[in-house]
C-alpha positions in Angstrom: -8.9 -69.8 -30.8 -7.9 -66.1 -30.7 -5.3 -64.9 -28.3 -3.8 -68.3 -27.6 -0.4 -66.6 -27.3 -2.0 -64.3 -24.6 -3.6 -67.0 -22.5 -2.2 -68.7 -19.4 -3.4 -71.1 -16.8 -5.3 -69.2 -14.0 -2.9 -70.6 -11.3 0.1 -69.1 -13.1 -1.5 -65.7 -13.0 -2.3 -66.0 -9.3 -6.0 -66.7 -9.7 -8.0 -69.3 -7.8 -9.6 -71.8 -10.2 -12.3 -72.6 -7.7 -13.3 -69.0 -7.5 -13.4 -68.8 -11.3 -15.7 -71.8 -11.3 -18.1 -69.9 -9.0 -18.0 -66.9 -11.3 -18.9 -69.1 -14.3 -21.6 -70.8 -12.4 -23.2 -67.5 -11.5 -23.0 -66.3 -15.1 -24.6 -69.6 -16.3 -27.5 -69.4 -13.9 -29.7 -67.0 -15.8 -28.9 -68.5 -19.2 -29.9 -71.9 -17.8 -33.1 -70.4 -16.3 -34.0 -68.8 -19.7 -33.6 -65.2 -18.4 -30.8 -64.5 -21.0 -30.1 -66.2 -24.3 -26.4 -66.1 -24.0 -23.4 -64.4 -22.3 -19.7 -64.2 -22.7 -17.1 -63.4 -20.0 -13.4 -63.1 -19.7 -10.8 -62.5 -17.0 -7.2 -61.3 -17.5 -4.2 -60.5 -15.4 -0.6 -59.6 -16.1 -1.5 -59.0 -19.7 -2.8 -62.6 -20.2 -6.2 -64.1 -20.4 -6.9 -66.4 -17.5 -10.3 -67.6 -18.8 -12.9 -67.0 -21.5 -16.3 -68.6 -21.4 -19.3 -68.3 -23.7 -22.6 -69.7 -22.3 -25.8 -70.3 -24.2 -26.7 -69.7 -27.9 -23.3 -68.3 -29.0 -19.7 -69.3 -29.2 -16.3 -67.8 -28.5 -16.3 -66.2 -32.0 -19.5 -64.3 -31.2 -19.5 -60.5 -30.8 -21.7 -58.5 -28.6 -22.9 -54.9 -28.7 -21.4 -53.4 -25.6 -23.5 -50.3 -25.4 -22.0 -47.7 -23.0 -18.9 -49.8 -22.3 -18.0 -48.2 -25.7 -17.5 -44.9 -23.9 -14.2 -46.1 -22.4 -12.9 -47.0 -25.8 -14.0 -43.6 -27.3 -12.4 -41.8 -24.4 -9.2 -43.8 -24.6 -8.7 -42.7 -28.3 -9.3 -39.1 -27.3 -6.8 -39.4 -24.5 -4.1 -40.0 -27.1 -5.2 -36.9 -29.0 -5.0 -34.9 -25.8 -1.6 -36.5 -24.9 -0.3 -35.3 -28.3 -1.2 -31.7 -27.6 -3.8 -31.7 -30.3 -6.8 -31.2 -28.0 -7.0 -29.6 -24.5 -9.5 -30.2 -21.7 -10.0 -26.5 -21.0 -10.7 -25.6 -24.6 -14.3 -24.6 -25.5 -15.9 -26.9 -28.0 -17.2 -23.9 -29.9 -13.7 -22.7 -30.5 -13.1 -25.9 -32.5 -16.6 -26.5 -33.9 -18.1 -23.0 -34.3 -21.6 -24.2 -35.1 -21.7 -25.9 -31.7 -22.1 -22.5 -30.1 -25.7 -22.1 -31.3 -28.5 -22.1 -28.7 -26.3 -21.0 -25.8 -23.7 -23.8 -25.9 -20.7 -21.6 -26.3 -19.3 -22.2 -22.8 -19.2 -26.0 -22.9 -15.6 -27.3 -22.4 -14.0 -30.4 -23.7 -13.6 -31.8 -20.2 -17.3 -31.4 -19.5 -18.0 -33.7 -22.4 -16.2 -36.5 -20.7 -17.7 -36.0 -17.2 -21.4 -35.7 -18.3 -21.6 -32.1 -16.9 -21.9 -30.4 -20.3 -25.6 -29.8 -20.0 -27.2 -31.5 -23.0 -28.0 -35.1 -21.9 -31.2 -35.3 -23.9 -29.8 -34.0 -27.2 -31.3 -36.1 -30.0 -29.6 -37.6 -33.1 -30.4 -40.5 -35.5 -28.7 -42.5 -38.2 -29.5 -39.9 -40.8 -27.5 -37.4 -38.8 -24.3 -39.5 -38.4 -23.0 -39.5 -42.0 -21.8 -37.3 -43.5 -20.2 -35.5 -40.6 -21.5 -32.2 -42.0 -25.0 -33.5 -41.1 -23.9 -34.4 -37.6 -22.3 -30.9 -37.1 -25.6 -29.4 -38.3 -27.3 -31.5 -35.7 -24.9 -30.2 -33.0 -26.0 -26.6 -33.9 -29.7 -27.5 -33.2 -29.1 -29.0 -29.8 -30.2 -27.0 -26.8 -29.0 -27.0 -23.2 -31.1 -28.7 -20.5 -29.2 -26.9 -17.8 -26.1 -24.7 -17.3 -22.9 -26.5 -18.1 -20.8 -27.5 -15.1 -23.5 -27.1 -12.6 -24.7 -30.7 -12.3 -24.1 -34.2 -13.4 -26.5 -36.1 -15.6 -25.6 -39.0 -17.8 -25.4 -38.2 -21.5 -26.2 -41.6 -23.2 -24.8 -40.6 -26.6 -24.6 -36.9 -27.3 -21.3 -35.9 -25.6 -19.4 -38.9 -27.1 -20.4 -37.9 -30.6 -18.9 -34.5 -30.0 -15.7 -36.0 -28.6 -15.4 -38.2 -31.8 -15.9 -35.2 -34.1 -13.4 -33.1 -32.1 -10.8 -35.9 -32.5 -11.5 -36.1 -36.3 -11.2 -32.3 -36.6 -7.8 -32.2 -34.8 -6.3 -35.3 -36.4 -7.9 -35.4 -39.9 -8.6 -39.1 -39.4 -12.0 -40.7 -39.2 -12.8 -41.8 -35.7 -13.3 -45.4 -36.4 -9.9 -45.5 -38.0 -8.4 -43.8 -35.0 -9.7 -46.6 -32.8 -8.6 -49.3 -35.2 -5.1 -48.0 -35.9 -4.1 -46.4 -32.6 -5.7 -48.9 -30.2 -6.9 -52.2 -31.6 -4.0 -52.9 -33.9 -1.2 -51.9 -31.5 -2.8 -53.9 -28.7 -3.4 -57.0 -30.9 -7.2 -56.9 -30.5 -8.6 -58.0 -33.8 -12.3 -57.7 -32.8 -12.1 -54.3 -31.2 -13.8 -52.0 -33.7 -15.7 -48.7 -33.6 -18.3 -49.9 -36.2 -18.5 -53.5 -37.5 -17.8 -54.1 -41.3 -20.5 -56.0 -43.2 -18.4 -59.1 -43.4 -18.3 -59.5 -39.6 -21.8 -58.5 -38.7 -23.1 -62.0 -38.9 -21.0 -62.8 -35.8 -22.9 -60.2 -33.6 -25.4 -61.9 -31.3 -28.8 -60.3 -32.0 -30.2 -58.4 -29.0 -33.2 -60.1 -27.5 -35.5 -58.4 -24.9 -36.3 -60.6 -22.0 -38.5 -60.5 -18.9 -41.3 -58.3 -18.0 -41.1 -54.5 -17.6 -41.5 -53.2 -14.1 -44.2 -50.7 -13.2 -43.5 -47.7 -10.9 -45.2 -49.7 -8.1 -42.8 -52.6 -8.7 -39.8 -50.3 -8.4 -41.0 -48.7 -5.2 -41.8 -52.1 -3.7 -38.2 -53.2 -4.3 -36.8 -50.0 -2.8 -35.6 -48.6 -6.1 -36.3 -45.1 -7.5 -38.4 -45.0 -10.7 -35.9 -44.5 -13.5 -36.6 -41.6 -15.9 -37.4 -42.1 -19.5 -34.3 -41.7 -21.7 -33.2 -42.3 -25.3 -32.3 -45.9 -24.3 -35.7 -47.3 -25.2 -36.5 -50.8 -26.3 -37.0 -49.6 -29.9 -33.7 -47.7 -29.9 -31.8 -50.7 -28.5 -33.3 -53.1 -31.1 -32.0 -50.9 -33.9 -28.5 -52.2 -33.1 -29.6 -55.4 -34.8 -29.7 -53.6 -38.1 -26.7 -53.2 -40.5 -26.6 -49.3 -40.5 -26.4 -49.1 -36.8 -23.8 -51.9 -36.6 -21.6 -50.3 -39.3 -21.5 -46.7 -38.2 -19.9 -47.2 -34.8 -21.8 -45.0 -32.4 -19.1 -43.6 -30.0 -21.4 -43.7 -27.0 -22.6 -47.2 -27.3 -22.2 -48.9 -30.7 -19.0 -51.0 -30.3 -19.4 -54.7 -30.9 -16.6 -56.9 -29.6 -15.8 -60.0 -27.6 -15.2 -60.3 -23.9 -11.6 -61.4 -24.5 -10.7 -58.3 -26.4 -12.4 -56.1 -23.9 -10.6 -57.7 -20.9 -7.3 -57.3 -22.7 -8.1 -53.7 -23.6 -8.4 -53.0 -19.9 -5.1 -54.8 -19.2 -3.5 -52.2 -21.5 -5.1 -49.4 -19.5 -3.3 -50.7 -16.4 0.1 -50.5 -18.1 -0.2 -48.1 -21.0 1.7 -50.5 -23.3 1.1 -53.0 -26.1 2.1 -56.7 -25.6 5.5 -55.9 -27.2 6.1 -53.1 -24.7 5.4 -50.3 -27.2 3.7 -47.4 -25.3 0.1 -46.6 -26.3 -0.6 -44.2 -23.5 1.8 -42.6 -21.1 1.5 -43.7 -17.5 0.9 -40.1 -16.4 -2.0 -39.9 -18.8 -3.6 -43.0 -17.3 -3.1 -41.6 -13.8 -4.7 -38.3 -14.8 -7.7 -39.8 -16.5 -8.5 -41.8 -13.3 -8.7 -38.6 -11.2 -12.2 -37.9 -9.8 -13.3 -34.8 -11.8 -16.9 -34.5 -10.7 -16.3 -33.4 -7.0 -19.5 -33.7 -4.9 -21.9 -33.9 -7.9 -24.4 -36.7 -7.5 -26.2 -39.0 -9.9 -29.8 -37.7 -10.0 -31.3 -41.2 -9.9 -29.7 -42.8 -6.8 -28.4 -39.5 -5.2 -24.9 -41.0 -4.9 -21.6 -39.2 -5.8 -20.9 -39.6 -9.5 -17.2 -40.5 -9.1 -16.3 -39.8 -12.8 -12.9 -39.7 -14.3 -12.2 -38.7 -17.9 -14.8 -40.8 -19.7 -14.7 -43.6 -17.1 -16.2 -44.3 -13.7 -14.2 -45.0 -10.5 -15.5 -47.5 -8.0 -14.7 -45.4 -5.1 -16.4 -45.7 -1.7 -19.0 -48.0 -0.2 -21.6 -46.8 -2.8 -19.6 -48.5 -5.6 -22.5 -50.9 -6.4 -24.5 -47.9 -7.7 -21.7 -47.2 -10.2 -21.8 -50.7 -11.7 -19.1 -52.4 -9.5 -19.3 -55.3 -7.1 -18.7 -55.2 -3.4 -15.1 -56.6 -3.6 -12.0 -55.2 -5.3 -10.4 -51.9 -4.5 -11.7 -48.3 -4.5 -9.4 -47.7 -7.5 -11.2 -50.0 -9.9 -12.2 -48.1 -13.0 -14.2 -48.9 -16.1 -17.6 -48.4 -17.7 -20.7 -50.5 -17.7 -23.4 -50.7 -20.4 -27.1 -50.9 -20.9 -28.4 -54.4 -20.8 -25.9 -55.5 -18.1 -22.6 -55.2 -19.8 -19.6 -54.9 -17.4 -16.0 -54.0 -18.0 -13.3 -52.8 -15.6 -9.8 -53.2 -14.3 -8.5 -53.1 -10.7 -5.0 -51.4 -10.4 -4.5 -53.1 -7.0 -5.2 -56.7 -8.0 -4.2 -56.3 -11.6 -7.4 -58.2 -12.7 -9.6 -57.0 -15.6 -13.0 -58.4 -16.2 -15.6 -58.2 -19.0 -19.1 -59.6 -19.1 -21.3 -59.3 -22.1 -24.8 -60.5 -23.0 -27.3 -60.1 -25.8 -30.2 -60.4 -23.4 -31.6 -57.0 -22.7 -33.4 -57.6 -19.4 -36.6 -55.6 -19.0 -36.1 -55.9 -15.2 -33.3 -53.5 -14.3 -33.5 -54.5 -10.6 -32.6 -58.1 -11.5 -30.0 -56.8 -14.0 -28.4 -54.7 -11.3 -28.3 -57.5 -8.8 -26.7 -59.7 -11.4 -24.0 -57.1 -12.1 -23.2 -56.8 -8.4 -23.0 -60.6 -7.9 -20.8 -61.1 -11.0 -18.6 -58.1 -10.1 -18.2 -59.2 -6.5 -17.1 -62.7 -7.6 -14.7 -61.3 -10.3 -13.2 -58.8 -7.8 -12.2 -61.6 -5.5 -10.4 -64.0 -7.8 -6.9 -63.9 -6.3 -5.6 -67.1 -4.9 
């Protein structure tokens, strides 16, 4: 078993075993009912794993595509580049990547990339654009703005994170997947945290399975939900992550494949800034700065709730936290990032708990998926004894 040296009994970490059992029972329910093929979850505190559980057609060695939970990992690598003075939030992207200025994008700042305020949420790209990087930069030049940068918030599923990755490569001279591996995964002792999965490990990734029945606009309205817009996160696009090229390339906005244990321990490091041996990976002032709310009163266009975005992460914030992927318990300082399909990953600076929930079941019913996330997040946010 991985991380045996970083595991401890829940009681020794101040967690209630009975509450953990209720969390596991809730996670098991939809696997048992056939809604999901499998799931994997992990809880950590004080730098130690309190529990790891895999349920269904998978095992503890299985990896899962974590979709947009990847954005926190991409951002965390970029924080290091910023911390070293090699990249600045107020720089214009076009001053670093001149071709990016095409089609009126010259004013986009580095900070706007992290906060989903950069104005090109629908910018397309595909596997043929991703390598070599010259092809990707040529794609950047063809992208067009959907609205004026800085004037609104609209989630960028993949585009802005690709730009962040290329900026980091430009300023460090190191391929982005190598940055993540050598500057985050290896120092933190997380063997399965990778931006792109090598061929020899791809057999461990649980294939994505679409489940349930898609809702009609009338179904959404009957359940009191707004009808979600059509985005690049289509069933066809999601299924491509079952293929070797998508698994290997490491899409910065959503292509990381890892396990719940590594993800929960990654968030433990984001609470302290240090590796298990005490070596600093991020400065504490950096971690405080990235958790500052940078989107002001801008709102999410779907639910009309305040965006509450830090630097590549979400902050749970006020009573509307459930719309940001958090449960009803825990503190307003919780931070993290969820992912398409129901992936959850966060840490709470007040309780010291971090939590990761992963599944390879991509539920066609987003209302059920959302309620599942709220239930699991609420149970995980209330684990202290």
